C-alpha positions as CSV (number, residue, x, y, z in Angstrom):
1,M,-7.0,-15.4,13.9
2,E,-9.5,-16.6,11.3
3,L,-8.0,-16.8,7.8
4,L,-8.9,-14.1,5.4
5,R,-10.5,-15.6,2.3
6,D,-8.6,-13.3,-0.1
7,R,-7.7,-9.6,-0.5
8,H,-11.3,-8.6,-1.4
9,D,-12.5,-10.2,1.9
10,A,-9.7,-8.3,3.7
11,G,-10.8,-5.0,2.2
12,K,-14.4,-5.6,3.2
13,R,-13.4,-6.2,6.8
14,L,-11.1,-3.2,6.8
15,A,-13.9,-1.0,5.5
16,G,-15.9,-1.8,8.6
17,A,-13.1,-0.6,10.8
18,L,-12.8,2.6,8.7
19,S,-16.5,3.3,8.4
20,H,-16.2,6.7,10.1
21,Y,-14.4,8.0,6.9
22,A,-17.3,7.0,4.6
23,G,-18.2,9.6,2.0
24,R,-16.0,12.3,3.4
25,P,-15.0,14.8,0.7
26,D,-11.6,15.4,2.2
27,T,-10.5,11.7,2.2
28,V,-8.8,9.6,-0.4
29,V,-7.7,6.0,-0.5
30,L,-4.3,5.2,-1.9
31,A,-3.2,1.6,-2.5
32,L,0.3,0.2,-2.4
33,P,0.5,-1.9,-5.6
34,R,0.1,-4.6,-6.3
35,G,-1.3,-6.5,-3.4
36,G,-2.9,-3.5,-1.7
37,V,-5.0,-2.7,-4.7
38,P,-7.8,-5.3,-4.3
39,V,-7.9,-4.5,-0.6
40,A,-8.2,-0.7,-1.2
41,Y,-10.7,-1.2,-4.0
42,E,-13.2,-2.7,-1.6
43,I,-12.6,0.1,0.9
44,S,-13.1,2.7,-1.8
45,R,-16.3,1.0,-3.1
46,I,-17.9,0.5,0.3
47,L,-17.0,3.8,1.8
48,D,-17.6,5.8,-1.5
49,L,-14.1,7.3,-1.6
50,P,-11.8,8.0,-4.5
51,L,-9.1,5.5,-5.2
52,D,-5.6,5.8,-6.6
53,V,-2.2,4.1,-6.2
54,L,0.8,5.3,-4.3
55,L,3.9,4.0,-6.2
56,V,6.3,2.5,-3.7
57,R,8.8,-0.3,-4.2
58,K,10.6,-2.5,-1.7
59,L,14.4,-2.6,-1.9
60,G,15.3,-6.3,-1.6
61,V,18.5,-7.6,-0.1
62,P,20.8,-8.8,-3.0
63,G,20.3,-12.5,-3.4
64,H,17.4,-12.5,-0.9
65,E,15.0,-10.0,-2.5
66,E,12.0,-11.1,-0.4
67,L,13.8,-9.5,2.6
68,A,13.4,-5.7,2.6
69,M,16.5,-3.5,3.3
70,G,14.3,-0.5,2.6
71,A,11.9,1.0,0.1
72,I,11.5,4.0,-2.2
73,A,8.5,6.0,-3.2
74,W,7.5,8.4,-6.0
75,G,9.0,11.8,-5.2
76,D,12.6,10.6,-4.5
77,I,11.6,9.2,-1.1
78,R,14.0,6.6,0.3
79,V,13.7,4.7,3.5
80,L,16.5,2.3,4.6
81,N,16.5,-0.4,7.3
82,S,19.9,0.6,8.7
83,E,20.0,-2.5,11.0
84,I,19.6,-4.9,8.0
85,V,22.0,-2.9,5.9
86,K,24.6,-3.0,8.6
87,E,24.1,-6.6,9.8
88,L,24.4,-8.0,6.2
89,D,27.2,-5.5,5.3
90,I,25.3,-4.3,2.2
91,S,27.5,-1.9,0.2
92,D,26.4,1.6,-0.9
93,D,26.8,0.4,-4.5
94,A,24.4,-2.5,-3.9
95,V,21.8,-0.1,-2.4
96,E,22.2,2.3,-5.3
97,D,21.8,-0.5,-7.8
98,A,18.5,-1.5,-6.1
99,V,17.3,2.1,-6.1
100,T,18.0,2.5,-9.8
101,R,16.3,-0.7,-10.7
102,E,13.2,-0.1,-8.6
103,S,12.9,3.6,-9.7
104,A,12.7,2.4,-13.3
105,L,9.9,0.1,-12.4
106,I,8.0,2.9,-10.6
107,R,8.2,5.0,-13.7
108,Q,6.9,2.1,-15.8
109,R,4.0,1.5,-13.4
110,N,3.1,5.2,-13.4
111,T,2.7,4.9,-17.2
112,L,0.8,1.6,-17.0
113,Y,-1.5,2.3,-14.0
114,R,-1.9,6.1,-14.2
115,N,-1.2,7.1,-17.8
116,D,1.7,9.2,-16.6
117,R,-0.5,11.5,-14.6
118,P,1.2,13.4,-11.8
119,P,0.9,12.0,-8.2
120,P,-2.5,12.4,-6.6
121,L,-3.1,15.7,-4.8
122,V,-3.1,15.0,-1.1
123,E,-2.2,18.3,0.4
124,G,-4.4,19.0,3.5
125,K,-6.4,15.8,2.9
126,T,-6.9,12.6,5.0
127,V,-5.2,9.8,3.2
128,I,-6.0,6.1,3.9
129,V,-2.9,4.2,2.6
130,V,-3.6,0.5,2.2
131,D,-1.5,-2.6,1.9
132,D,-2.5,-6.3,2.1
133,G,-0.3,-6.8,5.2
134,L,2.5,-5.5,7.3
135,A,5.7,-7.6,7.6
136,T,8.7,-5.3,7.9
137,G,6.6,-2.3,7.0
138,A,9.3,-0.9,4.7
139,T,7.0,0.1,1.9
140,M,4.4,1.5,4.2
141,K,7.1,3.6,5.9
142,A,8.2,5.0,2.5
143,A,4.6,5.7,1.6
144,I,4.1,7.7,4.8
145,A,7.3,9.6,4.2
146,A,6.1,10.5,0.7
147,L,2.7,11.6,2.0
148,R,4.3,13.8,4.7
149,Q,6.5,15.4,2.0
150,A,3.4,16.1,-0.1
151,G,1.6,17.8,2.8
152,A,-1.1,15.3,3.6
153,G,-3.3,16.5,6.5
154,R,-3.9,13.2,8.2
155,I,-2.3,9.8,7.3
156,V,-4.1,6.5,8.2
157,A,-2.1,3.4,7.6
158,A,-4.4,0.4,7.0
159,A,-3.8,-3.3,6.6
160,P,-5.8,-6.4,7.6
161,V,-2.9,-8.2,9.3
162,G,0.6,-7.4,10.4
163,A,3.4,-8.0,12.8
164,S,2.8,-6.3,16.2
165,S,6.3,-4.8,16.2
166,T,5.7,-3.2,12.7
167,R,2.3,-1.9,13.8
168,D,3.9,-0.3,16.8
169,E,6.6,1.4,14.7
170,L,4.0,2.8,12.4
171,L,2.1,4.3,15.3
172,S,4.9,6.9,15.6
173,L,4.8,7.7,11.9
174,A,1.2,7.8,10.9
175,D,-1.7,9.7,12.6
176,E,-3.7,6.5,12.8
177,V,-2.9,2.8,12.3
178,V,-5.7,0.4,11.5
179,C,-4.5,-3.2,11.6
180,L,-7.2,-5.8,12.3
181,A,-5.0,-8.5,13.7
182,T,-1.4,-8.8,14.9
183,P,-1.0,-12.6,15.4
184,H,2.0,-14.0,17.1
185,P,4.2,-15.5,16.0
186,F,4.1,-13.7,12.7
187,Y,6.0,-15.4,9.9
188,G,4.6,-13.7,6.8
189,V,1.6,-12.0,5.4
190,G,0.6,-14.9,3.0
191,Q,0.0,-17.4,5.8
192,W,-3.0,-15.5,7.0
193,Y,-4.8,-15.7,3.7
194,A,-6.6,-18.7,2.3
195,D,-5.9,-17.3,-1.2
196,F,-2.8,-15.1,-1.5
197,S,-2.5,-15.4,-5.3
198,Q,-0.1,-13.1,-7.1
199,I,-1.8,-9.9,-8.4
200,G,-1.0,-9.0,-12.0
201,D,-0.9,-5.6,-13.7
202,T,-4.0,-6.4,-15.7
203,L,-6.1,-6.8,-12.5
204,V,-4.6,-3.6,-11.0
205,V,-5.6,-1.5,-14.1
206,D,-9.0,-3.1,-14.3
207,L,-9.8,-2.3,-10.6
208,L,-8.6,1.3,-10.9
209,N,-10.6,1.8,-14.1
210,K,-13.6,0.2,-12.5
211,C,-13.4,2.6,-9.6
212,R,-12.9,5.7,-11.8
213,A,-16.0,4.7,-13.9
214,R,-18.1,4.2,-10.7
215,R,-17.0,7.6,-9.4
216,A,-17.9,9.1,-12.7
217,G,-21.3,7.4,-12.8
218,E,-20.4,5.2,-15.7
219,V,-20.8,1.8,-14.2
220,R,-21.8,-0.8,-16.7
221,P,-24.0,-3.8,-15.8
222,D,-21.1,-6.2,-15.9
223,D,-19.1,-3.9,-13.5
224,K,-21.5,-4.2,-10.7
225,D,-20.3,-5.9,-7.5
């Protein structure tokens, strides 16, 4: 596949595949921080939809944190990859330690990103939940579980690129999966971006504030895209 320039480019491309949701009053876009925020921002901007974040954290394998053994989401949602936990003989204590650590970070991010507001209201709504890619899909699975618990009417899992096996797993969990490319072999999300720079908290807050200002009709000249 052609390399994505960056996450903003990925969001613009995804917006084209999601154009049938443009301007719908029953639809919201929720980003998985931090990498999913620039992608979701472009979808929100182009399709004129509200944007918020869904706080989800990957549970990394002890000593190999880049490998997901599961994920947690706001609302005490926990999704474990039982195969990895069993294969690597990860103890219950190690899992609980990871849950405690990542739960604290979720609380911190709710304060930083959302000023401690309650989770976005999704009951009965169509929710487009966005990440910058699908590797194991652990965080997306936790996000979908959280949205089901919150009563979302329709869940659309969206990402620009992902592993075909993960895409197929999500088809049984979400109502719709939009993944622009599933290249094989798939070694990692970052290899499909020309620029896969780390996203900082400052950028996340700036994009969320920019979207809220736009929705409120308060866009300043320097905020225009």
